[in-house]
N, C-alpha and C positions, 0 to 999 in steps of 0.2 A: 363345184358348179359344173354343169354339163350342158352343152348346146344340144338342143333337140330340133327335129324338123318343125317347120311352120313358125320359125322365129320364137320358139319357146326355150326356156332354160329350166333345168332341174336343179334344185338346191337340196343336197342331202345334209342333214344335221345329225349329230349324235351328242347325247348328254349323259352325265352320270348323276345319280341322286343318292350320294353317299355322304355321310357325316352329319354333324349336329346342325349346321346351317340348312342343309337340305331337309332334314327331318322337321325342323321348325317351320320352314316354308310349306311343307306338305300339309300342315294342319290349318293353314290359312284358307279363308274363302273370300273371294275367288282365289283359286290356287295359282300362285305366280309360277310354279314349276311347269304348268301347262300354258298359261296365258303369256308368259314372257317370251318364249320362242315364237309364238304366233304373232305377237306384236312386232317382233323383229322382222319376220317374214312380210307382214303387212307394210312395214316401212320400206323394205326392199322393193315391193311392188309399186308403192307410191313414188319412190325415187326413179324407178325405171320408166314410169309413165310420164314423167316431166319432160 
């Protein structure tokens, strides 16, 4: 996490998509490999707004 001007915060994330569990999730629709991190970030925004 990094403080930015204007009361903003940058959150940098990194993930790996290696192994059988990742391969199985990659075939699902909607794809939780993409939607999971976005849901986590949306939760952070909601908590910060409270």
